[in-house]
Each structure stands twice: as C-alpha cells, then as structure tokens.
VOGU-3710 file (C-alpha; in Angstrom, 3 decimals, decimal comma):
1> mvkeipvqlc> 39,916/-25,002/-11,768  37,117/-25,982/-14,162  34,081/-27,495/-12,480  33,093/-30,825/-13,994  29,375/-30,987/-14,854  27,593/-34,374/-14,844  26,837/-35,599/-18,388  23,114/-36,144/-17,749  22,729/-32,672/-16,249  24,521/-31,217/-19,274
11> ndlytmlkcn> 22,116/-33,022/-21,583  19,128/-31,835/-19,585  20,355/-28,262/-19,617  21,088/-28,424/-23,341  17,555/-29,580/-24,082  16,121/-26,912/-21,818  18,232/-24,127/-23,299  17,642/-25,256/-26,864  13,959/-24,571/-26,310  14,483/-21,289/-24,512
21> clfillllfi> 17,677/-19,538/-25,589  15,994/-17,587/-28,386  13,445/-16,097/-25,996  15,270/-12,846/-25,237  16,230/-12,409/-28,893  12,603/-12,751/-29,905  11,265/-10,329/-27,326  9,366/-7,393/-28,657  9,816/-4,047/-26,933  8,460/-4,585/-23,430
31> pllwgaqfrd> 6,058/-1,812/-22,400  6,358/-0,179/-19,006  4,663/-2,224/-16,334  3,031/0,866/-14,914  2,064/4,098/-16,546  2,761/7,102/-14,330  3,523/10,108/-16,484  3,500/13,877/-16,423  0,896/15,279/-18,751  -0,144/18,929/-19,109
41> gelyleinla> 1,180/19,879/-15,701  -0,353/16,908/-13,856  0,922/13,560/-12,643  -1,171/10,698/-13,997  -1,213/7,365/-12,176  -2,460/3,831/-12,622  -4,479/2,856/-9,547  -5,180/-0,848/-9,253  -8,803/-1,941/-8,888  -8,578/-5,673/-9,588
51> asptlsitse> -5,985/-8,417/-10,084  -7,340/-11,919/-10,619  -7,190/-14,857/-13,066  -10,459/-13,691/-14,643  -12,253/-10,361/-14,739  -15,912/-9,429/-14,996  -17,150/-5,920/-15,809  -20,708/-4,794/-15,198  -22,038/-1,407/-16,267  -24,290/0,622/-13,992
61> rkdekitvse> -26,527/1,298/-17,006  -27,377/-1,586/-19,286  -27,884/0,776/-22,236  -24,384/2,232/-21,879  -21,677/0,679/-24,031  -18,309/-0,451/-22,676  -15,561/0,322/-25,188  -12,491/-1,932/-25,266  -9,539/-1,040/-27,526  -6,050/-2,312/-28,143
71> mdglisrsfd> -3,396/0,268/-27,253  -2,596/1,114/-30,873  -6,279/1,850/-31,455  -6,477/-0,336/-34,559  -8,934/-2,763/-33,007  -11,838/-1,558/-30,886  -15,054/-3,218/-29,754  -18,091/-1,925/-27,887  -20,147/-4,132/-25,599  -23,642/-3,358/-24,351
81> sdvyffivnp> -23,823/-6,041/-21,658  -21,689/-7,580/-18,936  -18,211/-8,461/-20,165  -15,909/-11,287/-19,027  -12,149/-11,556/-19,648  -10,055/-14,737/-19,622  -6,331/-15,198/-20,328  -5,616/-17,533/-23,213  -2,848/-19,973/-22,193  -1,932/-18,198/-18,910
91> ektvryaild> 0,963/-20,593/-18,338  2,732/-18,991/-21,323  2,384/-15,352/-20,276  5,650/-15,137/-18,301  9,197/-16,442/-18,606  12,147/-16,427/-16,230  15,411/-14,827/-17,253  18,719/-13,913/-15,622  19,489/-10,226/-15,287  22,955/-9,328/-16,495
101> yteiisepld> 23,053/-5,583/-15,789  20,918/-2,456/-15,922  21,441/1,079/-17,116  19,509/4,322/-16,863  18,516/5,793/-20,212  17,408/9,339/-20,908  15,594/8,696/-24,170  13,346/5,843/-25,338  15,120/3,212/-27,400  13,897/1,629/-30,585
111> dknavvrnff> 15,263/-1,705/-29,468  13,200/-4,816/-30,018  15,326/-6,773/-27,551  14,997/-4,257/-24,722  13,233/-4,806/-21,436  12,341/-1,415/-20,014  10,937/-0,363/-16,655  10,141/2,999/-15,171  11,047/3,929/-11,631  10,657/7,033/-9,488
121> awenshlkik> 13,406/9,171/-7,986  13,593/12,418/-6,018  16,272/14,810/-7,214  16,731/18,543/-6,687  13,378/18,880/-4,901  11,507/17,284/-7,795  9,868/13,940/-8,506  11,406/12,367/-11,572  10,254/9,402/-13,611  13,331/7,575/-14,841
131> telqhfqaes> 13,707/4,748/-17,302  15,792/1,666/-16,658  17,000/-0,622/-19,421  17,463/-4,215/-18,294  19,954/-6,442/-20,098  19,386/-10,183/-19,703  21,487/-13,184/-20,469  20,405/-15,078/-23,574  19,040/-18,047/-21,626  15,437/-18,072/-20,449
141> fnteeealqy> 13,230/-20,633/-18,763  9,633/-21,757/-18,675  9,560/-22,131/-14,887  11,266/-20,549/-11,913  12,513/-23,979/-10,872  14,456/-24,336/-14,131  15,960/-20,881/-13,641  16,944/-21,718/-10,063  18,603/-24,939/-11,185  20,632/-23,114/-13,816
151> aslynipldk> 21,608/-20,308/-11,422  22,698/-22,786/-8,772  24,801/-24,688/-11,287  26,691/-21,582/-12,406  26,814/-19,800/-9,018  24,551/-16,995/-10,198  22,962/-14,986/-7,343  19,318/-15,970/-7,038  18,171/-12,341/-6,944  19,321/-12,087/-10,562
161> ikevqlintt> 16,422/-14,313/-11,625  13,601/-12,105/-12,856  10,083/-12,822/-14,003  9,682/-11,287/-17,450  6,206/-10,485/-18,684  5,456/-11,376/-22,285  3,646/-8,640/-24,156  0,712/-9,129/-26,474  -0,877/-11,703/-24,214  -4,177/-12,705/-25,749
171> vqiqdakgni> -7,370/-12,475/-23,726  -10,743/-13,922/-24,592  -13,600/-11,468/-24,191  -17,131/-12,752/-23,835  -20,340/-10,814/-23,296  -23,478/-11,953/-21,520  -25,018/-12,958/-24,860  -22,250/-15,465/-25,509  -20,449/-13,464/-28,186  -16,695/-14,111/-28,088
181> cfmetplkih> -13,733/-12,184/-29,464  -9,986/-12,149/-28,856  -7,761/-9,113/-28,278  -4,129/-8,543/-27,331  -3,157/-6,791/-24,112  -2,587/-4,150/-22,954  -6,105/-2,843/-23,560  -7,794/0,494/-23,008  -11,322/0,569/-21,582  -13,532/3,636/-21,357
191> sdtdlyfnsn> -16,949/4,225/-19,829  -18,742/7,449/-18,920  -20,908/5,630/-16,385  -19,827/3,576/-13,400  -18,352/0,148/-13,992  -18,191/-2,594/-11,376  -15,319/-5,062/-11,456  -15,562/-8,634/-10,132  -18,776/-7,740/-8,278  -17,028/-4,964/-6,320
201> sygyngdfil> -19,614/-2,756/-4,620  -17,886/0,495/-5,664  -18,280/1,885/-9,160  -15,596/3,660/-11,204  -15,788/5,544/-14,497  -13,369/7,099/-16,943  -10,270/5,508/-18,462  -8,877/2,116/-17,531  -5,952/-0,053/-18,607  -6,130/-3,835/-18,671
211> ktvkkkivln> -2,951/-5,890/-18,777  -1,717/-9,322/-17,732  0,894/-9,616/-14,990  1,998/-12,773/-13,179  -0,690/-14,813/-14,930  -3,399/-12,470/-13,652  -5,585/-9,891/-15,330  -4,735/-6,517/-13,831  -7,272/-3,702/-14,174  -6,158/-0,153/-13,333
221> qflplenyla> -7,842/3,209/-13,446  -5,739/5,860/-15,210  -6,304/9,314/-13,748  -4,593/12,486/-12,466  -3,178/12,553/-8,938  -5,691/15,190/-7,807  -8,644/13,079/-9,019  -7,172/10,136/-7,121  -6,934/12,206/-3,934  -10,557/13,278/-4,382
231> gvvqneignn> -11,378/9,588/-3,954  -9,065/9,102/-0,972  -9,495/11,876/1,612  -13,136/11,193/2,473  -12,422/7,488/2,898  -9,493/8,219/5,203  -10,838/11,016/7,437  -14,593/11,147/6,683  -16,667/13,155/4,211  -18,167/15,394/6,916
241> admealkaqa> -14,811/16,617/8,198  -14,140/20,336/8,575  -12,558/21,972/5,532  -9,189/22,591/7,216  -8,945/18,985/8,401  -9,750/17,788/4,869  -7,024/20,016/3,435  -4,520/18,724/5,993  -5,512/15,182/5,037  -5,175/15,981/1,325
251> vaarthalnl> -1,632/17,361/1,736  -0,606/14,403/3,900  -2,190/11,903/1,483  -0,560/13,566/-1,537  2,844/13,503/0,164  2,316/9,915/1,273  1,341/8,872/-2,251  4,562/10,326/-3,665  6,574/8,523/-0,987  4,903/5,271/-1,965
261> llnnkhkvdg> 5,869/5,914/-5,577  9,463/6,577/-4,549  9,519/3,260/-2,696  8,433/1,594/-5,955  6,551/-1,021/-3,920  4,337/-2,096/-6,806  6,904/-1,833/-9,588  6,499/-5,491/-10,596  2,746/-5,661/-10,020  1,661/-3,667/-13,052
271> ydlcntthcq> 0,437/-0,489/-11,361  1,559/2,536/-9,362  -0,651/2,331/-6,261  -3,241/-0,096/-4,933  -6,634/1,043/-3,633  -6,422/-0,525/-0,156  -4,914/0,415/3,205  -1,600/-1,022/1,978  -1,281/2,268/0,064  -4,340/4,455/0,716
281> vykgkylqde> -8,061/3,688/0,572  -9,407/4,797/-2,810  -13,069/4,259/-3,748  -13,496/6,461/-6,787  -16,315/8,976/-6,486  -17,895/7,267/-3,481  -18,823/9,983/-0,928  -17,309/12,601/-3,233  -19,071/15,982/-3,321  -18,322/19,681/-3,782
291> hilravygca> -17,050/19,902/-0,190  -14,413/17,250/-0,904  -13,449/18,763/-4,255  -13,033/22,257/-2,779  -10,740/20,823/-0,111  -8,541/18,839/-2,516  -8,264/21,541/-5,177  -7,979/24,250/-2,535  -4,507/22,893/-1,710  -3,749/21,362/-5,127
301> sevllindnl> -0,194/20,074/-5,669  0,919/20,955/-2,131  3,302/18,472/-0,518  5,481/18,484/2,598  9,237/18,886/2,267  12,071/18,841/4,761  15,520/20,054/3,703  14,372/19,917/0,055  13,490/16,230/0,423  10,009/14,780/0,429
311> aeatyhsccg> 8,860/14,391/4,022  7,397/11,165/5,326  3,755/12,061/5,914  2,316/8,927/7,436  -0,925/9,270/9,399  -3,338/7,224/11,496  -6,848/7,367/12,941  -6,206/8,262/16,580  -3,076/8,478/18,726  -4,974/8,433/22,038
321> gktdassiiw> -3,140/11,404/23,539  0,399/11,497/22,146  1,787/10,515/18,761  4,785/8,207/18,720  8,229/8,199/17,151  8,593/6,258/13,919  11,902/4,873/15,201  10,107/3,319/18,180  7,136/1,872/16,318  8,986/0,687/13,196
331> kgkpvdhlng> 12,514/0,237/14,615  14,123/2,425/11,954  16,367/5,462/12,088  14,968/8,510/13,902  13,087/10,936/11,644  13,220/14,538/12,841  9,593/15,366/12,019  8,241/12,019/13,261  9,488/11,974/16,837  6,046/12,323/18,401
341> viciseaeey> 4,051/15,297/19,707  1,388/16,038/22,321  -2,008/15,694/20,708  -4,354/16,074/23,690  -3,023/18,689/26,097  -4,116/16,797/29,221  -1,833/13,897/28,246  1,297/15,987/28,689  1,521/15,308/32,426  1,521/11,529/31,914
351> dltkesdtrr> 4,560/9,379/31,122  2,870/6,773/28,954  5,956/4,579/28,843  5,008/3,612/32,420  2,249/1,109/33,180  0,778/3,110/36,061  0,488/6,326/34,024  -0,937/4,421/31,065  -3,702/2,995/33,238  -4,529/6,327/34,808
361> wideqlsteg> -4,652/8,094/31,433  -6,803/5,454/29,754  -9,222/5,617/32,697  -9,476/9,421/32,578  -12,739/10,801/31,215  -12,199/13,058/28,211  -14,530/15,478/26,502  -15,927/14,149/23,218  -17,936/17,252/22,349  -18,362/17,656/18,596
371> msswergals> -16,877/14,258/17,817  -18,461/11,818/15,403  -19,212/8,259/16,495  -16,084/6,875/14,820  -13,905/9,464/16,586  -15,360/8,548/19,986  -14,926/4,859/19,218  -11,281/5,361/18,279  -10,512/7,526/21,311  -11,688/5,051/23,942
381> whksiplkqi> -12,609/1,370/23,699  -12,600/-1,951/25,503  -12,683/-5,596/24,478  -12,929/-9,037/26,050  -11,148/-11,996/24,469  -10,802/-15,602/25,707  -7,278/-16,443/26,838  -7,511/-19,609/24,728  -8,047/-17,471/21,640  -4,936/-15,414/22,411
391> adnaglayin> -2,959/-18,653/22,839  -4,288/-19,985/19,525  -3,369/-16,742/17,761  0,152/-17,022/19,199  0,466/-20,708/18,320  0,640/-21,755/21,982  -1,139/-24,560/23,793  -1,714/-22,345/26,840  -0,600/-19,085/28,460  -0,007/-18,630/32,178
401> rieihkrgns> 1,811/-15,280/32,208  1,893/-12,081/30,141  4,795/-9,655/30,403  4,855/-6,108/29,040  8,496/-5,115/28,597  8,235/-1,815/26,761  5,787/0,894/25,735  6,390/3,713/23,271  5,895/7,411/23,982  2,245/7,068/22,957
411> gritnmklig> 1,718/4,204/25,421  1,616/1,606/22,660  3,099/-1,724/23,684  6,177/-2,381/21,563  7,596/-5,411/23,371  5,581/-8,172/25,030  6,140/-11,780/26,065  3,527/-14,523/26,259  4,723/-17,331/28,522  3,097/-20,752/28,543
421> netvtynney> 4,172/-24,078/27,109  6,693/-21,895/25,259  7,785/-18,264/25,475  6,925/-16,065/22,527  8,222/-12,488/22,201  6,529/-9,788/20,137  8,269/-6,493/19,410  5,889/-5,221/16,768  2,817/-3,195/17,743  0,792/-4,550/14,801
431> qiryifgnll> 1,545/-8,162/15,777  0,459/-7,439/19,343  -2,837/-5,993/18,102  -3,409/-9,130/16,022  -2,600/-11,552/18,840  -5,211/-9,877/21,028  -7,939/-10,184/18,418  -7,185/-7,295/16,009  -7,348/-4,478/18,532  -7,590/-0,909/17,278
441> ssffyiegny> -4,131/-0,165/18,699  -1,545/-1,616/21,084  -2,187/1,256/23,509  -4,114/-0,759/26,100  -3,850/-2,341/29,500  -5,158/-5,661/30,801  -7,696/-5,185/33,552  -7,023/-6,792/36,921  -4,036/-7,126/39,180  -0,490/-6,733/37,962
451> tenngitvii> 2,993/-6,532/39,428  6,089/-4,680/38,288  9,614/-6,012/38,455  12,518/-3,915/37,114  10,139/-2,045/34,833  8,479/-5,213/33,503  4,712/-5,470/33,991  3,583/-8,999/34,849  -0,038/-10,151/34,504  -1,412/-13,550/35,500
461> pkasvnvkgr> -4,332/-13,726/33,066  -7,772/-15,150/33,709  -9,767/-17,319/31,317  -11,256/-14,183/29,832  -8,882/-11,282/29,185  -10,450/-7,825/29,405  -8,515/-5,010/27,809  -9,161/-1,278/27,897  -7,471/1,072/25,476  -7,211/4,286/23,538
471> gaghgvgmcq> -6,336/5,135/19,967  -6,516/3,446/16,582  -3,617/2,710/14,283  0,153/2,851/14,661  0,268/6,305/16,261  2,925/7,844/13,981  2,488/11,129/12,132  -0,795/13,010/11,861  -3,576/11,915/14,190  -6,831/12,281/12,244
481> vgalkkareg> -8,954/12,638/15,391  -6,540/15,295/16,601  -6,612/17,078/13,223  -10,413/17,148/13,314  -10,346/18,542/16,852  -7,871/21,253/15,902  -9,925/22,223/12,844  -13,047/22,570/14,998  -11,055/24,798/17,350  -10,112/27,123/14,476
491> dnyhdilqhy> -6,672/25,939/13,376  -6,018/26,094/9,628  -4,459/23,219/7,736  -0,998/24,805/7,817  -1,174/24,885/11,628  -2,346/21,269/11,764  0,405/20,009/9,467  3,089/21,990/11,277  1,962/20,515/14,597  2,135/16,888/13,483
501> yptttinkdw> 5,079/17,264/11,088  7,263/19,926/12,771  10,055/21,575/10,742  8,431/20,632/7,422  7,437/23,176/4,775  4,748/23,163/2,093  5,851/23,212/-1,546  3,909/23,096/-4,837  6,795/23,042/-7,313  7,813/19,373/-7,286
511> mde> 6,741/18,027/-10,701  9,571/17,414/-13,140  8,221/17,513/-16,676
//
C-alpha cells in the first residue's frame, strides 16, 4: 500500500531537497577526522588540547614565530605575536545526511564523492587502523531537524542520520597587531617553544593540527604514543614516584590508551584522545624530567595482553585495602583479570561487603611510612556535609532515612536509597560520591548509630552528615597507592602488574604497520 503524502509537505520537501540534493555529489574527498597512523615503527596520535568556537594562541617567547600552514603546504604564514582564530560562517560548516551503507576498504580511493573515516580494531594480537567508506543517500539537509523530518516521513531509522563535516572550512586568522588573513582548514601549526591555547596554564610545543568539527575549532597535538605517555604518567601517579611504580603506570597507561582507541570514543570529535580524566590526564612536558623519560622508554611499547587480546588496564588512585571487580562497579560481564585482589595485607581478614567490617577497617590505624601527602589523603579521609545539601543534590525536598543495600568487595557502596518526600535509588558508585558532595570514593560509612535489617544498613541522619572513608576512585584495576607501596618494598613493575592484573602477559609486538 502506497502511503499518501500531504501536498504541502511534498512541496516543502521538494523545496528543501532542491537546495540540498547536490550536496553529496559536490563533496570533495573528506579527510579522516582523526589522524592516528603508524610511522617509522611508532604510533602517532592526535591529542586534543582545545575545542571551542574561537581559539587564541600565545607563545611563551614573543620573539618566536608561530608558523601556520595549510595541509598541502602551498600557503604558509608566520606570526610573531598572539594569534586568534575564528570560523567564517560556522553555520555552514556541517550538513546532515542519511547513511545508506558502509564498507571496509583496504586501499585509499580517489573518489571525490567518498566520505571516509578511520577506526581501530584488534586482530591477531595487533592493533590495526582500518578505513571505512561511508555511502550516503543523495539528499542532505542544512539542519538536523530537517533530516529528522525526512527520516520520519520515510521510516528511516534515526541513527542513520549523520553529521557530515564540510572540508576546507575557512578560518579568519588575526594577530595582536590587527593583521588579518584567511586560510582553509585543516591547518598545520608548528612551534619550537611552548604555546598556550585559550589561556590554558600548560604549554605545549611541537606539531599541531587545527580543524573545524561540529562548528568548533579543534586543536590537537600530533605526537608519538611514547611522547604522549611521557606527559601522562607523572600527572597520574606523581613525578616523584619510584622507578618501578612509574614503569607499571606507563604500561597500564599505554594499554589503557589503546583500549580507548579501540572503543573509538572520540571518532566523531576530530581527535584520538582527549587530555582530561575522561581519557588520561596529559599536560605535555609539565613535570617531565629524565626520571620520567627513563621510566617510559625503559618499558617502551609494552602492553598487557590476555589470551592474545588487549587486556583492560584501568587504574585508580587508591583502593583503600582491596580492589574491586569491574562487574560489580560497572555492572558488566566479569573480567578474569579484574575480579579484585588484596592490596593491603591487613584487609584480608575483613569482609568489606558487611557494614560492621567496613567500619572496623576504616577505623583501623594503618602505617603511612614513606607515603606522600596525596597518598595519605587518599588512604584515609573524612568529610562533613549538611543533610540539606545531600537532599538538594538528589533533587529531594528532605531526607529522613538513608539505606545502604549493597557494598562491593572493596567496601564501596554500590546500591543506596535516600528516603524522604520521595525514594531515590542509586546503584552507581560515582553517583553516590557525587550526591555526598564529590567524595573521593564510595567506600565510606556514616558516623553515628545504625541498624541492620536483612543485610540492609539503615541510618537516621542528623542535620549534618559526617562520613569517614578510605580510598580514591572507582577501585578497579591497579591501585596507584598500592603500586607505590610495592615499589618501595622492592617489587619490580612486572610483579606489580601481575598482582593487579593477574593472568595477563606483557607484549611489545602489537603494532600493525
């Protein structure tokens, strides 16, 4: 049966399509939205440093020139002062099209109508960078709303609507002296001295790529994986860490970075990895020294494998005694090497899934000999928060009862109810930390009286809620405080990694060139 389409809607669609149907046919070859590549035996990545409607670049040295070039190298300009970038007509930098089908290609195509994206895959114990060719229907749209209307009319699944980035977006470049020029993205930027982007307090030097994505200017640093790690490990575990702890951190961070690439989380954002805790904290050469470089290059290319697959090598600041199972904290399938281990030997005699044992363990005095201030602060802490603030965070008018229904193996609360004018249930340890004022972890107890009923801990809270806890972070994988302790006790990085990721092996031959 043919569906009858209202005349006015047909006219509207005709007008809309008349303006847009040639879009796909007029597309130039779309460049890859991120630039990971194997080069001379190394994996090069684009690490995002900024993504905003405008971009400012300030050089550490005013006498040092900032060189900006178009990718083909035909046009290049040098600036000797602060530089500002603006998108010309940002509303015209993207279109919306309907994906018809995709195919994997083994060789680049000389196809001016092609939309190409890279993605990562793990095959035969190697990381591969594959290329996907996207075929779109001829229709395209100026706005997502127009695309949604068309898809709804023709029963097209909404996930087929894709935002397509136009290449050769023009940006206006202006220096502090008022000189203006125009160049087409993507652009290459190079500086031998530190550059600061959008008043960021951390400087970066070397090679950068500037592009426009989702009506924003995206600025990425382009560098080898090992150089990236040399800007990560000290910001994750501390620059004064023992050598073996730094190496353990480097292997875990390298493995984690490859897992992030395989998840392709930033595939539509215009870069491979971000520089925040969402991926891993990267601050360029901040706190970098020979100690850090020896650690990173002393275990260069080493990653963790399990059964020829890349292991999940997540890590956190401090478990508080025992690490937890990923299946408990994140509600996924059990992972053999992430089922939780004893980190502090004294914790073994405690069942931290029980409220009474949790309280006794948190109250126990532990040796902090040799620990830095941040380690001590992560191992044991307390906080007071008004009950009204907890209610506000939970979106409640008031709270008259708190129930703890479940704790993980590490003692972290994984299921809690707040009961007041409504009942709200939280089964996510990160949400629980947030509700209680961004606690370091959900491994805590509420001071004062409590009762237990069928394994449920019930607290009648006071106006001010005092909590006492241990640990920092989600508690899965390698405990950084524990790794530091083991390194001080003489364990090498192989021992540390094997303890926190049991049954895994170290492998260096994973790059597929």
